Structure formats: structure tokens, C-alpha cells
Backbone as CSV, one residue per row, in Angstrom:
resi,resn,N_x,N_y,N_z,CA_x,CA_y,CA_z,C_x,C_y,C_z
1,MET,4.207,1.203,-30.311,2.384,0.894,-29.999,2.198,0.085,-31.174
2,ALA,2.570,0.287,-32.529,2.042,-0.033,-33.585,2.133,-1.611,-33.386
3,THR,3.356,-2.331,-33.108,2.965,-4.249,-33.123,2.265,-4.391,-31.851
4,ARG,2.560,-4.071,-30.464,1.715,-4.310,-29.892,0.189,-4.257,-29.937
5,THR,-0.349,-3.178,-30.167,-1.641,-2.989,-30.502,-2.112,-3.564,-31.599
6,GLY,-1.133,-3.844,-32.991,-1.544,-4.798,-33.670,-2.153,-5.841,-33.646
7,ALA,-1.000,-6.810,-32.339,-1.104,-8.185,-32.154,-2.724,-8.048,-31.637
8,LEU,-3.149,-6.923,-30.689,-4.208,-7.131,-29.932,-5.634,-6.767,-30.898
9,LEU,-5.369,-6.235,-31.594,-6.364,-6.041,-32.601,-6.525,-6.867,-34.014
10,GLY,-5.381,-7.997,-33.774,-5.588,-9.062,-34.998,-6.818,-10.440,-34.599
11,ARG,-6.952,-9.909,-33.172,-8.541,-10.853,-33.302,-9.520,-10.655,-33.071
12,HIS,-10.185,-9.312,-32.900,-11.408,-8.865,-33.187,-10.807,-7.668,-33.708
13,PRO,-10.578,-7.324,-35.015,-9.832,-5.972,-35.434,-11.215,-4.786,-35.255
14,GLY,-12.520,-5.197,-35.704,-13.395,-4.142,-35.730,-13.812,-3.852,-34.345
15,THR,-13.995,-4.428,-33.658,-14.250,-4.038,-32.231,-12.801,-3.264,-31.440
16,GLN,-12.068,-3.570,-31.656,-10.867,-3.224,-31.001,-10.415,-1.934,-31.264
17,LEU,-10.549,-1.945,-33.076,-10.012,-0.443,-33.723,-10.930,0.574,-33.271
18,ALA,-12.230,0.054,-32.890,-13.344,1.057,-32.499,-12.838,1.569,-31.427
19,THR,-12.312,1.007,-30.041,-12.080,1.012,-28.818,-10.967,1.765,-28.748
20,ALA,-9.602,1.501,-29.719,-8.878,2.566,-29.531,-9.230,3.861,-30.419
21,SER,-9.956,3.684,-31.740,-9.990,5.141,-32.299,-11.226,6.092,-31.146
22,SER,-11.781,5.467,-30.424,-12.576,6.181,-29.452,-11.821,6.892,-28.326
23,LEU,-10.455,6.405,-27.965,-9.838,6.751,-27.361,-8.809,7.916,-27.615
24,VAL,-8.686,7.425,-29.009,-7.486,8.563,-29.597,-8.798,9.764,-30.176
25,ILE,-9.946,9.740,-30.356,-10.904,10.965,-30.574,-11.038,11.413,-29.085
26,LEU,-11.308,10.730,-28.047,-11.577,11.850,-27.009,-10.304,12.481,-26.451
27,ALA,-8.950,11.654,-26.591,-7.953,12.605,-26.431,-7.855,13.653,-27.001
28,GLY,-8.242,13.599,-28.435,-7.796,14.663,-28.947,-9.303,15.636,-28.614
29,LEU,-10.284,15.415,-28.322,-11.417,16.677,-27.567,-10.651,17.165,-26.394
30,ALA,-10.119,16.198,-25.618,-9.412,16.862,-24.381,-8.399,17.749,-24.616
31,TRP,-7.300,17.329,-25.523,-6.588,18.502,-25.904,-7.065,19.813,-26.419
32,ALA,-8.319,19.558,-27.447,-8.758,21.070,-28.016,-9.235,21.840,-27.053
33,TRP,-9.961,21.027,-25.951,-10.674,21.716,-24.844,-9.064,22.260,-23.966
34,THR,-8.333,21.402,-23.369,-7.445,22.153,-22.924,-6.317,22.997,-23.589
35,VAL,-6.308,23.462,-24.506,-5.548,24.251,-25.287,-6.390,25.598,-24.883
36,ALA,-8.013,25.329,-25.469,-8.636,26.482,-25.203,-8.587,27.503,-23.949
37,MET,-8.628,26.414,-22.724,-8.755,26.732,-21.511,-7.043,27.349,-21.142
38,ALA,-6.295,26.818,-21.748,-4.528,27.238,-21.371,-5.070,29.006,-21.653
39,ALA,-5.350,29.384,-22.506,-5.581,31.027,-22.642,-6.319,31.872,-22.044
40,MET,-6.558,31.168,-20.736,-7.510,31.931,-19.777,-6.528,32.173,-18.873
41,PRO,-6.140,33.296,-18.307,-4.998,33.714,-17.153,-6.104,33.168,-15.929
42,ALA,-4.519,32.974,-15.008,-4.685,32.332,-13.519,-5.629,30.961,-13.901
43,CYS,-6.010,30.083,-14.485,-7.085,29.085,-14.399,-6.856,27.873,-13.158
44,HIS,-5.773,28.312,-12.557,-5.860,27.482,-11.706,-6.326,27.955,-10.082
45,THR,-6.728,29.210,-10.264,-7.197,30.123,-9.367,-8.416,29.912,-9.292
46,VAL,-9.287,28.794,-10.136,-11.036,28.635,-10.162,-11.440,28.022,-8.871
47,GLY,-12.848,27.863,-8.757,-13.117,27.199,-7.799,-12.236,25.699,-7.795
48,VAL,-12.733,24.706,-6.769,-12.278,22.988,-6.229,-12.700,22.682,-7.341
49,VAL,-13.867,22.403,-7.531,-14.718,21.667,-8.682,-14.523,21.779,-10.237
50,PRO,-14.507,23.212,-10.545,-13.914,23.265,-11.900,-12.722,22.922,-11.732
51,PHE,-11.710,23.130,-11.267,-10.012,22.709,-11.341,-10.112,21.188,-11.200
52,LEU,-11.008,20.511,-10.617,-11.061,19.178,-10.922,-11.231,18.615,-12.127
53,VAL,-12.562,19.294,-12.456,-12.944,19.107,-13.917,-12.147,19.317,-15.108
54,MET,-11.191,20.593,-14.890,-10.182,21.005,-15.931,-8.950,20.010,-15.990
55,TRP,-8.525,19.823,-14.463,-7.754,18.750,-14.413,-7.731,17.324,-14.985
56,THR,-9.187,16.790,-14.816,-9.727,15.260,-15.165,-9.292,15.525,-16.662
57,VAL,-9.707,16.191,-17.573,-9.646,16.430,-18.895,-8.219,16.476,-19.645
58,MET,-7.433,16.795,-18.631,-6.194,17.475,-19.065,-5.669,15.727,-18.924
59,MET,-5.983,15.246,-18.019,-5.205,13.667,-17.477,-5.455,13.107,-18.485
60,ALA,-6.788,12.833,-19.324,-7.518,12.222,-20.406,-6.645,12.545,-21.680
61,ALA,-5.968,14.203,-21.586,-5.777,14.408,-22.988,-4.297,13.723,-23.005
62,MET,-3.466,14.079,-21.693,-2.157,13.053,-21.466,-2.081,11.790,-21.394
63,MET,-3.193,10.953,-20.895,-2.927,9.822,-20.648,-3.333,8.952,-21.420
64,PHE,-4.567,9.378,-21.827,-5.719,8.266,-23.206,-4.629,7.336,-24.051
65,PRO,-4.024,8.038,-24.913,-2.844,7.278,-25.896,-2.031,6.452,-25.077
66,ALA,-1.336,6.463,-24.546,-0.582,5.686,-23.473,-1.387,4.334,-22.932
67,VAL,-2.420,4.511,-22.402,-3.388,3.337,-21.923,-4.347,2.382,-22.934
68,ILE,-4.222,3.056,-24.462,-5.027,2.223,-24.870,-4.345,0.533,-25.151
69,PRO,-3.168,0.045,-25.199,-2.754,-1.185,-24.984,-3.243,-1.894,-23.812
70,VAL,-3.637,-1.202,-22.751,-3.965,-1.941,-21.597,-5.422,-2.329,-22.027
71,VAL,-6.084,-1.194,-22.477,-7.447,-1.198,-22.587,-7.581,-2.493,-23.592
72,LEU,-7.453,-2.595,-24.690,-7.542,-3.570,-25.589,-7.471,-4.600,-25.086
73,ALA,-6.301,-5.013,-24.165,-5.849,-5.959,-23.477,-6.882,-6.601,-22.429
74,TYR,-7.419,-5.535,-21.766,-8.571,-6.149,-20.926,-9.795,-6.464,-21.878
75,GLU,-9.921,-5.754,-22.793,-11.499,-5.813,-23.659,-11.123,-7.089,-24.042
76,GLY,-10.077,-7.732,-24.670,-9.540,-8.817,-25.142,-9.854,-10.271,-24.228
77,LEU,-9.626,-10.140,-23.059,-9.776,-10.851,-22.028,-11.420,-10.928,-21.265
78,ILE,-11.767,-9.903,-21.557,-13.502,-9.869,-21.406,-14.148,-10.856,-22.166
79,ARG,-13.847,-10.405,-23.198,-14.402,-11.102,-24.615,-13.800,-12.944,-24.474
80,VAL,-12.821,-13.090,-24.044,-12.758,-14.591,-23.624,-13.721,-15.223,-22.692
81,ARG,-13.662,-14.429,-21.735,-14.256,-15.197,-20.272,-16.075,-14.811,-20.750
82,GLY,-16.450,-14.290,-21.856,-17.834,-14.310,-22.105,-18.453,-13.367,-21.738
83,GLY,-17.914,-12.057,-21.458,-18.815,-10.524,-21.139,-19.028,-9.894,-21.664
84,ARG,-19.177,-8.813,-21.447,-19.664,-7.520,-22.512,-18.140,-6.492,-22.367
85,PRO,-17.606,-6.699,-23.593,-16.256,-5.901,-23.462,-16.339,-4.674,-23.960
86,VAL,-17.515,-4.179,-24.638,-17.533,-2.832,-24.420,-18.028,-2.062,-23.126
87,VAL,-18.912,-2.438,-22.716,-19.596,-2.157,-21.221,-17.973,-2.413,-20.564
88,ALA,-17.350,-3.263,-20.143,-16.357,-3.518,-19.129,-15.152,-2.569,-19.451
89,ALA,-14.851,-2.402,-20.914,-13.735,-1.423,-21.294,-14.158,0.248,-20.625
90,THR,-15.347,0.334,-20.711,-15.706,1.745,-20.398,-15.688,1.732,-19.008
91,LEU,-16.121,0.698,-18.335,-15.991,0.795,-16.865,-14.550,0.571,-16.391
92,PHE,-13.717,0.263,-16.916,-12.360,0.087,-16.619,-11.551,1.385,-17.205
93,VAL,-11.882,2.142,-17.774,-11.341,3.647,-18.244,-12.239,4.660,-17.064
94,ALA,-13.072,4.620,-16.713,-13.587,5.038,-15.599,-12.756,5.212,-14.585
95,GLY,-12.754,3.868,-14.240,-12.032,4.119,-12.655,-10.657,4.285,-13.045
96,TYR,-9.929,4.198,-14.115,-8.523,4.391,-14.341,-8.695,6.195,-14.463
97,LEU,-9.959,6.709,-14.810,-9.774,8.516,-15.137,-10.090,8.965,-13.923
98,ALA,-11.188,7.898,-13.153,-11.716,8.763,-11.795,-9.912,8.860,-10.639
99,VAL,-9.295,7.829,-11.049,-8.095,7.771,-10.035,-7.353,9.572,-10.509
100,TRP,-6.943,9.564,-11.555,-6.365,10.995,-11.905,-7.182,11.737,-11.569
101,GLY,-8.684,11.659,-11.653,-9.583,13.006,-11.362,-9.188,13.077,-9.957
102,LEU,-9.035,12.527,-9.348,-8.888,12.350,-7.561,-7.614,13.174,-7.166
103,LEU,-6.503,12.540,-8.489,-5.379,13.179,-7.883,-5.033,15.198,-8.021
104,GLY,-5.916,15.360,-8.726,-6.229,16.727,-8.837,-5.979,17.658,-7.491
105,LEU,-6.752,16.827,-6.609,-7.454,17.666,-5.482,-5.539,18.270,-4.626
106,PRO,-4.571,17.159,-4.287,-3.330,17.457,-4.055,-2.688,18.061,-4.527
107,ALA,-3.052,18.117,-6.109,-2.215,19.087,-7.442,-2.719,20.236,-7.093
108,ARG,-3.888,20.648,-6.696,-4.895,22.081,-6.365,-4.080,22.441,-5.299
109,ALA,-3.914,21.542,-3.895,-3.412,22.079,-2.745,-1.770,22.495,-3.088
110,LEU,-0.819,21.694,-3.742,0.059,22.199,-3.917,0.359,23.510,-4.967
111,LEU,-0.746,23.521,-5.392,-0.523,25.089,-6.373,-0.980,26.356,-5.447
112,ASP,-1.946,25.688,-5.013,-2.305,26.960,-3.730,-1.120,27.442,-2.802
113,ALA,-0.552,26.148,-2.242,0.531,26.268,-1.150,1.749,27.100,-1.798
114,ALA,1.788,27.212,-3.212,2.849,27.840,-4.100,2.574,29.512,-4.123
115,ASP,1.400,29.528,-4.297,0.898,30.698,-4.103,0.870,31.643,-3.245
116,ARG,0.539,30.822,-2.020,0.370,31.491,-0.271,2.284,31.740,-0.486
117,LEU,3.110,30.830,-0.439,4.023,31.211,-0.231,4.991,31.920,-0.968
118,GLY,4.651,32.245,-2.728,5.790,32.781,-3.184,6.217,34.215,-2.799
119,PRO,5.094,34.892,-2.397,5.891,36.193,-2.152,6.745,36.353,-0.794
120,ALA,6.870,35.173,0.016,7.811,34.984,1.107,8.648,34.320,0.812
121,LEU,8.942,33.506,-0.397,9.895,33.178,-0.658,10.896,33.430,-1.641
122,PRO,11.697,34.689,-1.467,12.261,34.952,-2.998,13.249,34.273,-3.752
123,SER,13.610,32.974,-2.973,14.240,31.858,-3.688,13.331,31.037,-4.426
124,ILE,12.241,31.060,-4.400,11.276,30.129,-5.430,11.600,29.446,-6.416
125,PRO,12.368,30.448,-7.160,13.069,29.625,-8.410,14.084,28.973,-8.064
126,LYS,14.513,29.301,-6.915,16.084,27.639,-6.498,14.951,26.885,-6.135
127,ALA,13.974,26.579,-5.508,13.301,25.712,-5.201,12.923,25.251,-5.938
128,GLY,11.901,25.662,-6.995,11.930,24.801,-8.661,12.957,23.968,-8.696
129,GLY,14.451,24.007,-9.039,15.270,23.712,-9.177,15.380,22.488,-8.515
130,LEU,15.165,22.673,-6.921,15.530,21.257,-6.471,14.332,20.307,-6.591
131,VAL,13.314,20.738,-6.762,12.098,19.990,-7.489,12.105,19.245,-8.542
132,LEU,12.726,20.040,-9.677,13.033,19.281,-10.836,14.371,18.606,-10.484
133,VAL,15.419,18.293,-9.867,16.076,17.463,-9.480,15.721,16.387,-8.816
134,GLY,14.676,16.659,-7.637,14.116,15.192,-7.282,13.394,14.829,-8.310
135,CYS,12.847,15.243,-9.125,11.414,14.615,-9.875,12.838,13.728,-11.086
136,GLY,13.663,14.281,-11.355,14.547,13.619,-12.464,15.356,12.402,-11.484
137,LEU,15.721,12.583,-10.174,16.170,11.308,-9.792,14.707,10.280,-9.590
138,PHE,13.915,10.584,-8.935,12.738,9.521,-8.943,12.502,8.795,-10.459
139,GLN,12.913,9.354,-11.088,12.599,8.139,-12.502,13.574,7.385,-12.570
140,LEU,14.586,7.258,-11.633,15.547,6.270,-11.500,15.440,5.443,-10.560
141,THR,14.475,5.651,-9.533,14.514,4.756,-8.563,13.586,3.507,-8.950
142,PRO,13.689,2.568,-8.111,12.921,1.107,-8.222,11.646,1.264,-7.752
143,PHE,11.177,2.195,-7.399,9.516,2.564,-7.179,8.865,2.646,-8.727
144,LYS,9.686,3.674,-9.298,9.455,3.814,-10.836,9.668,3.028,-11.814
145,HIS,10.354,2.264,-11.420,10.331,1.057,-12.421,9.761,-0.136,-12.309
146,ALA,9.010,-0.349,-10.902,7.971,-1.425,-10.509,6.700,-0.887,-11.219
147,CYS,6.336,0.491,-11.155,5.109,0.818,-11.744,5.423,0.817,-13.189
148,LEU,6.460,1.067,-13.509,6.455,1.187,-15.023,6.131,0.063,-15.900
149,ARG,6.718,-0.946,-15.124,6.658,-2.320,-15.509,5.270,-2.892,-15.688
150,HIS,4.342,-2.361,-14.785,3.357,-2.576,-14.773,2.442,-1.967,-15.840
151,CYS,2.861,-0.838,-16.185,1.863,0.037,-17.466,2.359,-0.571,-18.661
152,ARG,3.726,-1.312,-18.697,4.472,-1.921,-20.087,4.023,-3.194,-20.493
153,ALA,3.451,-3.978,-19.510,3.072,-5.543,-19.572,1.474,-5.603,-19.446
154,PRO,0.665,-5.459,-20.086,-0.714,-5.166,-19.738,-1.306,-6.646,-19.240
155,HIS,-0.818,-7.786,-20.054,-1.136,-8.864,-19.609,-0.860,-9.273,-18.066
156,LEU,0.629,-9.123,-18.248,1.062,-9.348,-16.662,0.234,-8.833,-15.500
157,PHE,-0.250,-7.261,-15.719,-0.910,-6.847,-14.687,-2.079,-7.353,-14.792
158,LEU,-3.100,-7.352,-15.684,-4.298,-8.065,-15.885,-4.294,-9.317,-15.134
159,ALA,-3.602,-10.135,-15.054,-3.280,-11.466,-14.533,-3.138,-11.426,-12.630
160,HIS,-2.367,-10.384,-12.609,-2.377,-10.086,-11.023,-3.260,-9.848,-10.421
161,HIS,-3.772,-8.958,-11.046,-5.011,-7.686,-10.373,-6.236,-8.240,-10.956
162,TRP,-6.773,-9.141,-11.520,-8.116,-9.619,-11.765,-9.183,-9.339,-10.961
163,ARG,-10.519,-9.032,-11.792,-11.683,-8.700,-10.679,-12.434,-9.225,-11.587
164,ASP,-13.789,-9.784,-11.317,-15.017,-9.960,-12.119,-16.033,-9.019,-12.049
165,GLY,-16.904,-8.873,-12.865,-17.889,-7.946,-12.633,-17.922,-6.587,-12.913
166,ALA,-18.883,-5.790,-12.833,-18.997,-4.183,-13.001,-17.970,-3.653,-12.306
167,LEU,-18.034,-3.924,-11.015,-17.518,-3.410,-9.739,-16.050,-3.976,-10.179
168,GLY,-15.576,-4.808,-10.418,-14.553,-5.363,-10.893,-13.855,-4.509,-11.691
169,ALA,-14.598,-4.142,-13.057,-13.901,-3.696,-14.215,-13.324,-2.310,-13.741
170,PHE,-14.527,-1.752,-12.977,-13.931,-0.177,-12.193,-12.542,-0.406,-11.245
171,GLY,-12.538,-1.405,-10.360,-11.773,-1.644,-9.588,-10.438,-1.586,-10.399
172,ILE,-10.433,-2.563,-11.121,-9.053,-2.945,-11.643,-8.540,-1.600,-12.634
173,GLY,-9.584,-0.901,-13.380,-9.121,0.063,-14.042,-8.783,1.309,-13.232
174,ALA,-9.157,1.521,-11.607,-8.606,2.275,-10.844,-6.964,1.836,-10.237
175,GLN,-7.037,0.937,-10.235,-5.491,-0.160,-9.494,-4.735,0.281,-10.812
176,HIS,-5.069,0.067,-12.202,-3.867,0.216,-13.115,-3.413,2.063,-13.230
177,GLY,-4.946,3.059,-12.828,-4.689,4.450,-12.384,-3.462,4.712,-11.651
178,LEU,-3.533,3.660,-10.181,-2.833,3.912,-9.422,-1.468,3.451,-9.647
179,PHE,-1.149,2.407,-10.388,0.384,1.856,-10.890,0.739,3.218,-11.938
180,CYS,-0.457,3.840,-12.507,-0.165,4.739,-13.388,0.526,6.259,-12.962
181,ALA,-0.429,6.567,-11.802,0.205,7.820,-11.467,1.408,7.710,-10.484
182,GLY,1.602,6.352,-10.018,3.008,5.891,-9.443,3.973,6.233,-10.456
183,CYS,3.848,5.719,-11.548,5.184,5.776,-13.034,5.061,7.248,-13.091
184,CYS,4.192,7.954,-13.374,4.030,9.395,-13.551,4.244,10.393,-12.782
185,ALA,4.029,10.120,-11.421,4.051,11.018,-10.501,5.192,12.239,-10.479
186,SER,6.913,12.239,-10.614,7.709,13.410,-10.957,7.059,13.904,-12.000
187,LEU,6.649,13.376,-13.257,6.293,14.107,-14.260,5.087,14.907,-14.136
188,MET,4.172,14.372,-13.532,3.175,15.665,-12.956,3.604,16.718,-12.165
189,ILE,4.318,16.368,-11.290,5.109,17.481,-10.493,6.169,18.679,-11.035
190,VAL,6.583,18.057,-12.554,7.078,18.988,-13.128,6.194,19.866,-13.934
191,LEU,5.175,19.061,-14.434,4.061,20.200,-15.015,3.511,21.234,-13.819
192,LEU,3.586,20.943,-12.562,3.088,22.082,-11.739,4.242,22.904,-11.371
193,VAL,5.444,22.723,-11.436,6.675,23.669,-11.779,6.368,24.521,-12.405
194,VAL,6.767,24.061,-13.821,6.636,24.640,-15.071,5.167,25.581,-15.207
195,GLY,4.260,24.954,-15.000,3.239,25.389,-15.003,1.778,24.782,-15.583
196,VAL,0.868,24.640,-14.701,-0.072,23.186,-14.844,-0.667,23.475,-16.162
197,MET,-1.017,24.299,-17.110,-1.654,24.658,-18.357,-0.546,24.954,-19.482
198,ASN,0.725,24.801,-19.262,1.661,25.011,-20.153,2.053,24.049,-21.196
199,VAL,1.173,24.506,-22.357,0.441,23.474,-23.410,1.768,22.800,-23.554
200,ALA,2.958,23.351,-23.623,4.205,23.185,-24.823,4.732,21.887,-23.701
201,TRP,4.825,21.980,-22.151,5.400,21.032,-21.595,4.745,19.891,-21.627
202,MET,2.943,19.967,-21.577,2.023,18.813,-21.668,2.315,17.980,-22.237
203,VAL,2.608,18.769,-23.926,3.025,17.995,-25.302,4.129,17.164,-24.904
204,ALA,5.475,17.827,-24.365,6.289,16.834,-24.184,6.193,15.752,-23.219
205,LEU,5.307,15.906,-22.165,5.403,14.864,-21.035,4.854,14.072,-21.608
206,SER,3.312,14.004,-22.338,2.875,13.241,-22.965,3.432,12.203,-23.742
207,ALA,4.446,13.148,-24.719,5.115,12.288,-25.462,5.900,11.411,-24.852
208,LEU,6.456,11.485,-23.722,7.461,10.722,-23.120,6.747,10.030,-22.192
209,ILE,5.584,10.203,-21.369,4.537,9.299,-20.949,4.563,8.002,-22.091
210,TYR,4.047,8.526,-23.205,3.712,7.467,-24.268,5.213,6.563,-24.471
211,LEU,5.920,7.546,-24.856,7.165,6.181,-25.588,7.486,5.409,-24.144
212,GLU,7.448,6.126,-22.893,8.400,5.181,-21.758,7.244,4.211,-21.678
213,LYS,5.997,4.037,-21.925,4.986,2.711,-21.482,4.810,2.386,-22.753
214,VAL,5.102,2.683,-23.750,4.794,1.599,-25.252,6.161,1.286,-25.875
215,VAL,6.911,1.898,-26.260,7.962,1.590,-27.485,9.131,0.943,-26.528
216,PRO,9.527,-0.029,-27.278,10.750,-1.334,-26.816,11.881,-0.432,-25.752
217,GLY,12.096,0.523,-25.976,13.109,1.108,-24.991,12.741,2.256,-24.327
218,GLY,11.528,1.967,-24.143,10.929,3.156,-23.177,11.400,3.301,-21.408
219,ILE,11.903,2.038,-21.405,12.351,1.991,-20.051,13.984,2.853,-20.016
220,ALA,14.842,2.842,-20.786,15.715,3.896,-20.959,15.434,4.960,-21.384
221,LEU,14.659,5.475,-22.075,14.116,6.781,-21.986,13.772,7.245,-21.013
222,GLY,13.222,6.694,-20.032,12.369,7.464,-19.296,13.917,7.528,-18.073
223,ARG,14.345,6.686,-18.407,15.380,6.937,-17.198,16.642,8.206,-17.468
224,LEU,16.916,7.918,-19.002,17.438,9.318,-19.646,16.661,10.584,-19.664
225,ALA,15.731,10.652,-19.456,14.686,11.919,-19.089,14.989,12.477,-17.827
226,GLY,14.802,11.160,-16.868,15.157,11.380,-15.295,16.500,12.407,-15.548
227,VAL,17.738,11.863,-16.257,18.925,12.563,-15.799,18.891,14.286,-16.628
228,ALA,17.690,14.255,-17.834,17.932,15.396,-18.196,17.160,16.702,-17.093
229,LEU,16.390,15.558,-16.604,15.180,16.644,-15.462,16.305,17.199,-14.374
230,SER,17.175,16.116,-13.895,18.156,16.447,-12.971,19.250,17.743,-13.033
231,VAL,19.581,17.161,-14.674,20.223,18.538,-14.848,19.910,19.961,-14.952
232,ALA,18.527,19.871,-15.469,17.736,20.840,-15.703,17.528,22.072,-14.441
233,GLY,17.424,20.787,-13.713,17.329,21.396,-12.203,18.488,22.280,-11.492
234,ILE,19.938,21.425,-11.968,20.937,21.945,-11.337,21.189,23.113,-12.043
235,VAL,20.941,23.300,-13.163,21.085,24.461,-13.899,20.347,25.851,-13.455
236,ARG,18.966,25.249,-13.121,18.297,26.141,-12.534,18.598,27.205,-11.133
237,LEU,19.344,25.671,-10.530,19.814,26.330,-9.187,21.233,26.996,-9.180
238,VAL,21.787,26.803,-10.273,23.306,27.996,-10.126,23.322,28.922,-10.833
239,THR,22.433,29.226,-11.521,22.045,30.185,-12.658,20.747,31.535,-12.077
């Protein structure tokens, strides 16, 4: 991230450094809140609205560091076009986070289904193994690669999906959130399998998300992670 972000900061270092720092600080606060919430027993059994709030904060913690290059690229293009970069970047992030927040609904549905089916399915650990294998294989699919390509090439994404105005800023942020969700779908399902508030797994998956989206070898690393998840799932199935 240092090289790509540094190039973006070079044009307007003060403003864009403030934007990057703000996202890092928000991610840190979200992590602090998430760790505190993780101490609560059965936190996923709370009401739907509190769960969505909790989920959205978790997604901010996990995703904000990796989205910084895209936000900086967007802010820079807004400045070139004579817009208000801070306002536009804020709306972009709001649209991005709104998508991840809404994805808390299917996540909650899956958790509720697992709670209902658990007593009736003594082989649920085996089912977890199958899910891990499926998630690992997803990491190797063309769909995953296409979504990851959009996340790794901010200017390419922005050129293909540009929209003007405030609604455009929110909309393009939401569209990037959809690509990001497609890229990270299998990893979020892994989180549901191992425990939605499992902080150790959250940290590990966050690091993987950051590395595969930002560092030069990220694509290969994501595929390697897919192989590792598949192996972990197979081990879970046979033990």
C-alpha cells in the first residue's frame, strides 16, 4: 500500500493524508468497539437492528484499511474535476459502508438458520468442513478474480463506473462495495463458520483482505489462501 498510496498523496499530501488518517482512525475505533462487543455471549442473537449496527461496525473495522487507495483515487479525481473532495469522499465511503451494512441481513439469516438446524444435524461440524472447502474453491474462480481486479485497480474502476454529483458519489461507493463484497464473499462466510465475533479470525481475514487487494502479489496470495481453506475444510471433514 505504501507505494500506491504514496503516489496518490504526492499531489495533495495534506488533504489526502488527512483522509487516509481518518479512515485508519475510524477503523481503529471500530476494532476497539468490536473487541469490546466480542466479550458478550451469543451477541449474534440480539435483535436485527442491533445486529446490523454491530455488523456494520465490524465491516468498517475489517474493510476500511483496504479501501483507502480507492478513496484517495476518487478524492483526487473529484479535485481535478473541480468538485468538493471531502464531501464526495465522505459520500463514497457512506455508499460503500451501506452495502456492507445491508449484507448483514443475509448474514443474520444464515446464523439464525444454523441455530435452528444445529440440534437436528449432528454432523454440523462436517457441514462446516464442506463450507470451508467451498469458500476455498471460490477464491480460485474467475468471478473472484474479476471482483478483485476492480478492487486492485482504483483508477480503472473509477473510469468504468464514474457518476457525477452527490448521488453519484454515494452510488459509485455502493458499486465499489458490491465489487468488494463479491471479492470477499467467501471470507465473510468463513467468518460465519468460525464465529462471527471471533476476533482472532477477524484479524487474520482482515489481513488477508488487505494484502490481496493492495500488495503486488495479492492475487497469488488470495489463491494460496483458497487452497489453504480447502485443505482446512478437508481436514475438518475427515477428522
